[in-house]
N, C-alpha and C positions, 0 to 999 in steps of 0.2 A: 398454066400455073394453078393449081388448086386452091380457091380461098376457104379458109378452114377458121372455126372458132378456138378459143384458148382450150376448150374441153376437147375438142376433138384432136388437135395437135397431141395433147397430151395421153390421150387414148389411141393414137395410131398403131398400127399391128407392128410397124418395124420401122428402123432408122433409114434415113436415106432418101426419103420423099423431099421434093422443092415443094414449098408452101408459102401461102400469103397471109398474115395473120394480124389483126388489127386491134388496139385495146388504149388505154390510159397507162400511163408510167407510173407504178407504185413507188417505186425506188430506182437508183441508179448509183453505182459505186464504179469507180476507176482501179485500173491495177495496171503494171507494166505493160503498155503496147494493146490493152482492151477496155472495153466498157461492159460491164454487166447490166442489162435492163432487168427488172422484172415488170410485166405487163399483165393487164387484167381486163377481160372484155364482159364481166359478167355472167359469162356462161357456165362457170363453176367457181367454187371456193378458191382454187389453187391460182397462183400464177404461172406465167410462161416465162422461163429465164431467156433471155436474149443474150447472145455475145457477140458482141461486135469488134472486129478487127480495127484497130487505129489505121491500117493500110486501105482500109474500105474508101471506094469513091465517096467523096464529099461527106468523110468523117468529121471534119474540122466544121462544116456549116450545119451539120445536123446532131450526130450524136454526141459531139462534145458540149453542146450547147443545151441539150435536154434537160427537164427539171422535173420535179415530181407533179403530177397532175397533168402533163402534156399529153396530147395524142398523137398517135403513129401507127404507120403501116410498116410490117418489116416483112421483106420476102427473104427466104433462105432457106437452108437445108436442115430438116430435122436429124440431130445425132443424138447418140447415146449421152445421158447425163453423166459426168463423173462424180458430181456431188450427189448429198443425201436429200430424200424428200419428194425427188421427182425422177421418172424414168427417162424422161426425153427434154431435149432443150433446143433452141432453135438459132444456128449458127447464121448470123445475117450476112446478107449477100448486098442488100440494099436497105434504107431507114429511111420513110419520107414523113416530115413533120405536118402534122394538119394544123395544130394549134399548140404553140409553147406558152405554157403557164408561167406567170410572174411568180416572183419569189415568195409572194404573200400569200400563196395558194393555201387555204384553209386547213386542208388535211395532210398534213405531214406526217410522218412516222412517229408517233406518239400516241398515247392514250387520249381519246377524245369522250368526253361525258355523254350521256343520250341527250341531255337537255342542250347541250352545245349544237349536236348534230340535228336537232328539231330545228334551232335556230338557222341552221343551212340546209334547210331541207330539198334545197336544188342541188346539192353535192353529196347528201348522205347516202343515197344508194349506191357510192362508190366505195363505201367501206364494208368489211368482211361483213359484220353483223347485219346490216340493214340490206346487202346484196343477197346473204342467206335469206333473210326473211322474205324476201320479194320473190325468191326463185321458190320457198315452199308456199307461198300465197298463191303463187301462178300454178304450180303443181297441184294443190288441193283444189285450188277451182274447178280444174279440170276433172279433178276426181269426183266432185260433187255432181257434175252434170254425165260421167261416166256411170255411176253408180244408179243414177235414176233412170237415165237412158236404158241400161241394161235390164230394167224391171219394168220398163213399158210406160213410165211416167211422161206425161207432156209438160213441156216448159212453158209457163204462161208469165208475160210480161204484165204485171198489175202496176196501176197508175203511182206516178211519185207526188202528183197533185190529187188532194181528194178532199172532199166534204164530210167524211167520215171519219170518226174516232173509234180505233179499234178497243184501245183498252179503256178508255174514259177517263184518261188522267189530266186530260187538258193540257199537257205540256208538249203543245206542237207548234213549230213555226208556221207564221200566218203568210200565205201568199197575196200579195195585193198588188195592183195598177195605181191604187188611190194617192191623190198628191197628199202627201204626210203634211204639208205646210196648209191645206184648206181640206181637210177631211168633211166629208158630208155627213151631218148628222140628223136623225129623225127628231120628232117632237119630244120624245123622252130624253135626248141627249146621247143616247148611243148612236154608234156609228151605222151608218145606213149602207149596207153591203149590197144593197140591191144596184148600188151605181158603180159596182166595182166590176172587175172583167168577166167574173162568171156571174154575176147577179147574186152571189151569196156569199158567204165567208168560206174561205178555202184555206187547205193548210198542206205542208209537206208530211207525207205518210209516215207512221209511226210502225205500221205493218200492212203487208199485202195479204193480211189472212182473209177478211170478209170478201174481198173480192176472187180471192184463190176460192173460196167456197162456191162460186157461182160457177166455175170451171169445173171443179170436181163434180158439180151437180150435173154435168153434160159430157164429161170425158172420164170419170171414174177417179184416175190417180194423177195429180197434178202437183208441180212443185213451182215455187218462186225461188229468185235468187236477185236480189239487188238491194239498193242503197235505201236505207229507213233513216228517220230523223227524230231526234228528242230532244226538245228546249228545255232539258233540267240543267239547273245552274249547279253544277258538280264539277268538282276537280280532282275526283279519286282517281286512281289507277286502272280503275274497273269501268268509266264511262266515258262515251264520247257522245258529240253531239249529232255525228254523222257515221253510221255503221252499217254493215251489210248483213242481210239475215237470209237464211236459206228457209223456206216454209213449204213442206210439204202437207197436202190435203187428200185423205182419201175416203171416197163415198163408199157406201156398204161396209163400214168399219168402226169397230169400237175401241174402248181404251186398251184392250190387251193387245189389238192388233197393232195400235199406235205406238203401244212399248217396244214390242216386238221390232218393229221398222227402226224406232230411235237408235235401240241398242246394236239393230245390223249396220246401222248408218254409221254410228260413232267407230265401232270395230272395223268396218271397211276403211274410213278415212285413216284411222291411226296405223292401220298395216299399210295402206298407201304410203304414208310419209316414210314410213320405217323403211320398206323396199326402194322408194323411189328417190328419196332425199337424204340417204345414209350418210352421204359426206357432210351435209350442212347440218344434219342431226348429231354428229359428231364433234363438229365445230361447239354447237349449242352447249351440249354436255361438257364440253371441256371448259368453256368461257363464259357461259351463261348459268347452268344449273346443272349440277353434277347427276341428278335424278331425272333428266328429262328422257332417256332412253327406256331405263328401267320402268319408270310410270307409263309410257306408251305401250311396253311389252306387256305390263299387268293388265293394262286395259284390254290389249288385245287377246291375251291368251285365258282371259276368266269371262266366264258369263256373268252378269249384272246382278247384282242382290235386288230383291224387291220387298218393299215395305210399306206397309200403309201410314200414312199420316199420323193415326193415331198410336200405332205402335212405336214409331220414330219419337213421338214426344215422349212417350214413356221411358224410352233410352235416356232421351236427352235430359229430362227432368231429374234422372238420377245423377246428373254430373253437373247441375247447374253453378257449382259454386267454380268452375272453371270457367264460366261463360261471363262476357258482358252484358250480353242480352240474356236475361232470365226467361227460360221456356216454360210455357204452358200451353193446354190445348186450345185453340183459337187464335194464336200468335202466330206470324210468319215465321219460317225458319229462316234465319239470316245466314250470312256465309260462314262464320264460325260454326254454325251447327253442321250445315253442310259438308264442310270439310271435315269435321270431327266424325259423321258418318261414315264418309268415304274413306278417310286414312286410318283411324284409329278402330271405329267398332267393324267396319264391314272389310278394310282393306282392300277395297275394290270399288270399281263403279256402283252406284246404288239408284234405283227407281224409286221415288216418294210417289204414293197415289192416294187419291180420294182426300184433297184438302177440303176444309171446310169453306163454306160457300162465300163467308162472309168477305173473305180475303181473296178470292178469285174474280175474274172477269166475268159480264153478265151472260157471255154466250156458252159457257160451259154448263154440259148437262147435268141435273142434280141427280143423286142416288135416291133412293126409296126412303132411305132415315130422314129425308128432308133437313139434313145439316151438312152433308157434304155435296162436293161435285166430282165427277170423272175427270180429274186433271191428274198430271203426273209432271215431275220434274225429274231429269238425269243428273246426277252428281257424281264428279269425278274428283278425285284427288288432285289437290293444290289449287284447282280453280272453283269447286264449289258448282253452282248450278252450271249446265253447259246446254240443256236443253229445257223448254219449258212445253208443256202441251196438253189437250184434252181430248175426250170425245164432246162434240158440240151438241147443243141442245137442238133436238129436231121435232121438238112438239113446238106447233106454232101456239098455242096459247100459253103453255109454260114461258116461251121464251118472251112473248108479250108483256106478261106479268111481271117478268125479272126487270125487263127494260123500265117499266113503268114504277115498279118498287124503287128502282135505284135513281129515278128521278131524271132520267134521260129521256131525251125527244123521241116519241115513237114514231113521228113523222119522218124523221132523218134516217129510220132503219127500214122503211115500207118494203124496199126491194128485199133485203135481208130475211125478214119475217116472210115476205112471198116464196121464198125458197123453200119453206116450211109448207107452204099451202098448195103448191104446185108440183106435187110427185117428190115431195121430200123424204129423205133417208136418212139412215144412222151415217153419221161419217165424223171422221176425226183429224187432227193433224198436230203439227208441232212446229216450233221455230229453233233455230240454232244460231246464234249468234257468232259470225265467222271469226270476229276478232278474237273471241273467246276462245274458239277452237285454237286459233294461231298460237294466243298464250301457252294453252296446252302443249302444243308440239314444239315451241321454240323454247320453253321457259323464260321468255320475256316475264318481266315485272309490271311493266306499264302497257296499257292496251294503245296509248300512242305511240308504240314503238313498232305496231305490227300492221299498220295501216299507211299507206303512201303520204297520205298529207292529212295529218290530224287535226278536227274539228273540235274545239272545247271552248268553255267561256274564255272571251277576249283574244281568243287565237283562230282567225280565218286567213293566213298568210298562204301565199304560193299557191 
């Protein structure tokens, strides 16, 4: 007897095959002499209807006692379904109950808020919404690796524990084995990290970029894809304390090549989702955001607009009355500005480039005007910034001066500087926040709904 997932049963070529399928009971209803079960195993959005005849052996001990949330294995024959909504159903020959859920099972057949589901994160993947998110997340993870593998990129595992701060923001989680009830201190009263595990202060990384540059300067084209952390005390729908970043880094590459790859990458991922995850996207389009599919098709079908920061500011200044944050040259572009450019001005994704150096990180290559750096952001409808990247400063002395001028510790970046000293090359890269991509693809409004176990201020459960 063939073991099949619900997805496989519903896609089987013809009725008449005897199969075994397992899953969790979504609903049960009784009819005269029959029970109708809807079971789901997470392989697809649809449930498999199981028809169990009351004359079936052990019916009273099994089917009659089943409740929502119970786990079962059903053996039976695939038959044509007379009802609407699915082509096949399973006529049960036997039902084995693995676990009988009590009547207080939290996920009953009714609407549950996303906040309620977060409080029951051990069960929320069993819902339609979270199951669909999980499948799309898994599919797009595979798509990321496929994209880079097909283009000859090497996958590099950069460290989660680091002594470097890529962004220079200082909002990092500290990693320590010091006794917090008896912290060693120096003569000046500060913590003596020389007594710590690594002999110095260490943190959870906010980015794998700096280490990625090391491997790009040896393997030419690399990418990282892993968890990153930011200790920002923010409760907005756009922030998490733990999130996943995709960061390619390319040697012998300038800003133009960086923008080209970023556009190609986004359009590839969106096309992948539209092709491979259509059923789940149609669910999101119906239940979450009616513009999900049209937004993705717009991204897939149109080349991205490109506009300099200076020109973008000129456009935004003309519409300052519509913004909460007024725009002028030298000010960072806010989400409302990003969405205005993508949704109203360009009506498609837009890449803004050449930002003022004062609002960008130390490692970005300066332009000849002395005011801007070769940075770029990819802005998409509904989300705003999806990607941030730049050509990296490859001149040793220019980078050293920038580090000193910003008050950073030159000694902490000695190896990063030496990359420019020993066979340095022009190179560029970008970062794409995976959860932001999932917000775009699913239509979800809160970033906490697109990661399996969200971490944010006051919450580290599950």
